[in-house]
ROGUFI-454318 format. One line per 5 residues: number of its first residue (from 1); their letters; for each residue x, y, z of N, C-alpha, C. Coordinates in Angstrom, 1 decimal. Layout:
NUM = a = X,Y,Z,X,Y,Z,X,Y,Z; ...
end
This chain:
1 = mrfls = -105.7,5.2,-46.0,-105.1,4.3,-46.9,-103.6,4.2,-46.7; -103.0,5.3,-46.3,-101.5,5.3,-46.1,-101.2,4.5,-44.9; -102.1,4.5,-43.9,-101.9,3.7,-42.7,-101.9,2.2,-43.0; -102.8,1.7,-43.9,-102.8,0.3,-44.3,-101.6,0.0,-45.1; -101.1,0.9,-45.9,-99.9,0.5,-46.8,-98.7,0.4,-45.9
6 = rcvpa = -98.7,1.0,-44.7,-97.5,0.8,-43.8,-97.7,-0.4,-42.9; -98.9,-0.7,-42.5,-99.2,-1.8,-41.6,-99.1,-3.2,-42.2; -99.6,-3.3,-43.4,-99.7,-4.6,-44.1,-98.3,-5.2,-44.2; -97.3,-4.5,-44.7,-95.9,-5.1,-44.8,-95.4,-5.5,-43.4; -95.6,-4.7,-42.4,-95.2,-5.0,-41.1,-95.9,-6.2,-40.6
11 = livai = -97.1,-6.4,-40.9,-97.9,-7.5,-40.4,-97.4,-8.8,-41.1; -97.0,-8.7,-42.4,-96.5,-9.9,-43.1,-95.2,-10.3,-42.5; -94.3,-9.3,-42.2,-93.0,-9.6,-41.6,-93.2,-10.3,-40.3; -94.1,-9.8,-39.5,-94.4,-10.3,-38.1,-94.9,-11.8,-38.2; -95.7,-12.1,-39.2,-96.2,-13.4,-39.3,-95.1,-14.4,-39.8
16 = vfgaa = -94.3,-14.0,-40.8,-93.3,-14.8,-41.3,-92.2,-15.1,-40.2; -91.7,-14.1,-39.5,-90.7,-14.3,-38.5,-91.3,-14.9,-37.2; -92.5,-14.7,-37.0,-93.1,-15.2,-35.8,-93.4,-16.7,-36.0; -93.6,-17.2,-37.2,-93.9,-18.6,-37.4,-92.6,-19.4,-37.3; -91.5,-18.9,-37.6,-90.2,-19.6,-37.6,-89.9,-20.3,-36.2
21 = pawag = -90.0,-19.5,-35.1,-89.8,-20.2,-33.8,-90.8,-21.3,-33.5; -92.0,-21.1,-33.9,-93.0,-22.1,-33.7,-92.7,-23.4,-34.4; -92.2,-23.3,-35.7,-91.9,-24.4,-36.5,-90.6,-25.1,-35.9; -89.7,-24.3,-35.4,-88.5,-24.9,-34.9,-88.7,-25.7,-33.6; -89.8,-25.4,-32.9,-90.1,-26.1,-31.6,-90.7,-27.4,-31.7
26 = itgsi = -90.9,-28.0,-32.9,-91.6,-29.3,-33.0,-90.7,-30.4,-33.4; -89.4,-30.3,-33.2,-88.5,-31.4,-33.4,-87.9,-31.9,-32.1; -87.3,-33.0,-32.2,-86.6,-33.6,-31.1,-85.4,-34.4,-31.6; -84.7,-35.1,-30.7,-83.6,-35.9,-31.1,-83.5,-37.1,-30.2; -82.8,-38.1,-30.7,-82.6,-39.4,-30.0,-81.1,-39.7,-30.0
31 = sgvvt = -80.7,-40.1,-28.9,-79.3,-40.5,-28.8,-79.2,-41.6,-27.7; -78.1,-42.3,-27.6,-77.9,-43.3,-26.6,-76.7,-44.2,-26.8; -76.7,-45.3,-26.1,-75.7,-46.3,-26.2,-76.4,-47.7,-26.5; -75.9,-48.4,-27.5,-76.4,-49.7,-27.9,-75.6,-50.7,-27.1; -76.3,-51.6,-26.4,-75.7,-52.6,-25.6,-76.3,-54.0,-25.8
36 = hpsga = -75.6,-55.0,-25.6,-76.0,-56.4,-25.6,-76.7,-56.7,-24.3; -77.6,-57.7,-24.2,-78.1,-58.0,-22.9,-77.1,-58.3,-21.8; -75.9,-58.7,-22.2,-74.8,-59.0,-21.2,-74.2,-57.7,-20.7; -74.6,-56.6,-21.3,-74.0,-55.3,-20.9,-72.9,-54.8,-21.8; -72.4,-55.6,-22.7,-71.3,-55.2,-23.6,-71.9,-54.2,-24.6
41 = viida = -71.1,-53.2,-24.9,-71.5,-52.2,-26.0,-71.3,-52.8,-27.3; -72.2,-52.4,-28.3,-72.1,-53.0,-29.6,-71.6,-51.8,-30.5; -70.4,-52.1,-31.1,-69.8,-51.1,-32.0,-70.2,-51.3,-33.4; -70.2,-50.3,-34.2,-70.5,-50.3,-35.7,-71.9,-51.0,-35.9; -72.8,-50.8,-35.0,-74.2,-51.3,-35.3,-74.9,-50.3,-36.1
46 = tvtaa = -75.7,-50.7,-37.1,-76.5,-49.8,-37.8,-77.9,-49.8,-37.2; -78.4,-48.6,-36.8,-79.7,-48.5,-36.2,-80.6,-47.7,-37.2; -81.7,-48.3,-37.5,-82.7,-47.7,-38.4,-83.9,-47.2,-37.6; -84.2,-46.0,-37.7,-85.4,-45.4,-37.0,-86.4,-45.1,-38.1; -87.6,-45.6,-38.0,-88.6,-45.3,-39.0,-89.8,-44.6,-38.4
51 = etptg = -90.2,-43.5,-39.0,-91.4,-42.7,-38.5,-92.6,-43.5,-38.9; -93.4,-44.0,-38.0,-94.5,-44.8,-38.3,-95.5,-44.2,-39.2; -95.9,-42.9,-39.0,-96.9,-42.3,-39.8,-96.5,-42.1,-41.3; -95.2,-41.8,-41.5,-94.7,-41.4,-42.8,-93.9,-42.5,-43.5; -93.3,-43.4,-42.7,-92.4,-44.4,-43.2,-91.0,-43.9,-43.5
56 = irsei = -90.7,-42.6,-43.2,-89.4,-42.0,-43.5,-88.4,-42.7,-42.5; -87.3,-43.1,-43.1,-86.3,-43.8,-42.3,-85.0,-43.0,-42.2; -84.3,-43.2,-41.1,-83.0,-42.6,-40.8,-82.1,-43.7,-40.3; -80.9,-43.8,-40.9,-79.9,-44.8,-40.5,-78.8,-44.1,-39.9; -78.3,-44.7,-38.8,-77.1,-44.1,-38.1,-76.3,-45.3,-37.5
61 = ttdsk = -75.0,-45.1,-37.5,-74.1,-46.2,-37.0,-73.5,-45.8,-35.7; -73.4,-46.8,-34.8,-72.8,-46.5,-33.5,-71.2,-46.4,-33.6; -70.6,-45.6,-32.7,-69.2,-45.4,-32.8,-68.4,-46.5,-32.0; -67.2,-46.3,-31.8,-66.3,-47.3,-31.1,-66.7,-47.5,-29.6; -67.5,-46.7,-29.1,-68.0,-46.8,-27.7,-69.4,-47.3,-27.6
66 = galpa = -70.0,-47.6,-28.8,-71.4,-48.0,-28.9,-72.4,-46.9,-28.8; -71.8,-45.7,-28.8,-72.7,-44.5,-28.7,-73.4,-44.2,-30.0; -74.7,-43.9,-29.9,-75.5,-43.5,-31.0,-75.6,-42.0,-31.0; -75.0,-41.3,-32.0,-75.0,-39.8,-32.0,-76.4,-39.3,-32.1; -76.7,-38.1,-31.6,-78.1,-37.6,-31.7,-78.4,-37.3,-33.1
71 = fptfp = -79.6,-37.7,-33.4,-80.2,-37.4,-34.8,-81.6,-36.9,-34.6; -81.9,-35.9,-35.4,-83.2,-35.2,-35.3,-84.4,-36.1,-35.7; -85.5,-35.9,-35.0,-86.7,-36.5,-35.4,-87.9,-35.6,-35.1; -89.0,-35.9,-35.7,-90.3,-35.2,-35.4,-91.0,-36.0,-34.3; -91.8,-35.3,-33.5,-92.5,-36.0,-32.4,-93.6,-36.9,-33.1
76 = cslsf = -93.4,-38.2,-33.1,-94.3,-39.2,-33.6,-93.9,-40.5,-33.1; -94.7,-41.6,-33.5,-94.3,-42.9,-33.2,-93.1,-43.4,-34.1; -92.2,-44.0,-33.4,-91.0,-44.5,-34.1,-90.8,-46.0,-33.9; -90.3,-46.7,-34.9,-89.9,-48.0,-34.7,-88.4,-48.1,-35.0; -87.7,-49.0,-34.3,-86.3,-49.1,-34.4,-85.9,-50.5,-34.8
81 = rme = -84.8,-50.6,-35.6,-84.2,-51.9,-36.0,-82.7,-51.8,-35.9; -82.1,-52.8,-35.4,-80.6,-52.8,-35.3,-80.0,-54.0,-36.0; -79.0,-53.7,-36.7,-78.3,-54.8,-37.5,-76.8,-54.7,-37.1
end
């Protein structure tokens, strides 16, 4: 019985801390530069990314060089809209 009382807490700690790296590994990010078909960069463009399965939306604005800073996403289908 003493053996179990020592092993169970250690097992719980191992499961909790072992699950954290697995959860952290399922995200990604998107970044890039928004350009016009002519090749010119588009500054202050608002880009909306929507996760297709959940409908969760993220909005981000391009900077003075047309760059879209990296923003985190989950691996899934995404749709994009630029205004």
